[in-house]
C-alpha positions as CSV (number, residue, x, y, z in Angstrom):
1,M,8.1,-12.1,4.2
2,F,6.5,-15.1,2.4
3,A,6.2,-18.8,3.0
4,V,5.3,-21.9,1.0
5,F,3.4,-24.5,3.0
6,K,1.7,-27.8,2.1
7,T,-1.8,-28.9,3.0
8,G,-4.4,-31.1,1.4
9,G,-1.9,-32.4,-1.2
10,K,-1.3,-28.9,-2.5
11,Q,1.3,-26.1,-2.0
12,Y,0.4,-22.5,-1.3
13,K,2.7,-19.4,-1.4
14,V,1.3,-16.9,1.1
15,Q,2.1,-13.6,2.8
16,K,0.7,-12.1,6.0
17,G,-2.8,-10.9,5.4
18,D,-3.6,-13.3,2.5
19,V,-7.0,-14.9,2.2
20,L,-7.3,-18.2,0.4
21,S,-9.5,-21.3,0.0
22,I,-7.9,-24.6,0.9
23,E,-9.2,-28.2,1.1
24,K,-11.5,-28.7,4.1
25,I,-9.9,-29.0,7.5
26,D,-11.7,-29.5,10.8
27,A,-10.9,-26.3,12.7
28,D,-13.1,-23.6,14.2
29,K,-11.0,-20.6,15.0
30,K,-7.2,-20.9,14.5
31,V,-5.0,-23.4,12.6
32,E,-1.3,-23.9,12.4
33,F,0.5,-25.4,9.5
34,D,3.8,-27.1,10.4
35,E,4.7,-28.4,6.9
36,V,6.5,-25.2,5.8
37,L,8.6,-25.9,2.7
38,M,10.2,-22.5,2.2
39,V,10.5,-19.2,4.1
40,N,11.9,-16.3,2.0
41,D,15.3,-17.6,0.9
42,T,15.4,-20.6,3.3
43,I,14.5,-23.8,1.6
44,G,13.7,-26.8,3.7
45,T,14.9,-30.4,3.4
46,P,12.0,-31.3,3.1
47,V,10.6,-28.8,5.7
48,V,12.0,-25.8,7.4
49,K,12.7,-26.7,11.1
50,G,10.6,-24.8,13.6
51,A,8.7,-22.7,11.0
52,K,4.9,-22.3,11.3
53,V,2.2,-20.5,9.4
54,I,-0.7,-19.4,11.7
55,A,-4.1,-18.6,10.2
56,D,-7.6,-17.8,11.3
57,V,-10.5,-19.8,9.9
58,L,-13.1,-17.4,8.3
59,E,-15.7,-19.9,7.0
60,Q,-16.4,-23.4,5.9
61,M,-18.0,-23.5,2.5
62,R,-18.6,-25.4,-0.7
63,D,-17.2,-24.6,-4.1
64,E,-19.2,-24.1,-7.3
65,K,-20.6,-27.2,-8.9
66,V,-18.5,-29.0,-11.5
67,I,-20.5,-31.0,-14.0
68,V,-19.0,-34.5,-15.0
69,F,-20.6,-35.7,-18.2
70,K,-19.7,-39.1,-19.7
71,K,-20.9,-40.3,-23.1
72,K,-20.2,-43.1,-25.5
73,R,-21.4,-42.4,-29.0
74,R,-23.9,-44.7,-30.6
75,Q,-24.2,-46.8,-27.4
76,N,-27.0,-44.9,-25.7
77,Y,-24.7,-44.3,-22.7
78,R,-24.9,-41.0,-21.0
79,R,-24.1,-40.2,-17.3
80,K,-24.3,-36.7,-15.7
81,N,-22.9,-36.1,-12.2
82,G,-22.3,-32.9,-10.3
83,H,-19.6,-32.4,-7.6
84,R,-19.1,-29.6,-5.1
85,Q,-15.8,-29.6,-3.2
86,H,-15.8,-28.7,0.5
87,L,-13.5,-25.8,1.2
88,T,-12.1,-23.8,4.2
89,V,-11.4,-20.1,3.8
90,I,-8.5,-18.9,5.9
91,K,-6.7,-15.6,6.5
92,I,-2.9,-15.8,7.2
93,Q,-2.1,-14.0,10.5
94,D,1.6,-14.7,11.0
95,I,4.6,-16.6,9.7
96,K,7.0,-17.7,12.4
97,V,10.6,-19.0,12.0
98,A,12.4,-20.4,15.0
């Protein structure tokens, strides 16, 4: 059984037991996602009624640094910035359909 759910402006296709990194959410132990867009062959309009994806929070972490470098040639303009995105690592425990 698989499900497609939405969080942090992104969509994820998951099965029971999957481990994935998502945008940071404030949760310590468990988290439930109610915005389930699809479960197996059932497609929601826009969400599947009564469907939930239940996950355990494994850790809060930061992603690897992405370097943002801006330059304009012959103008002596250079800017270098780094960015590290905050992430939450979750493990999918169950997919429930009402």
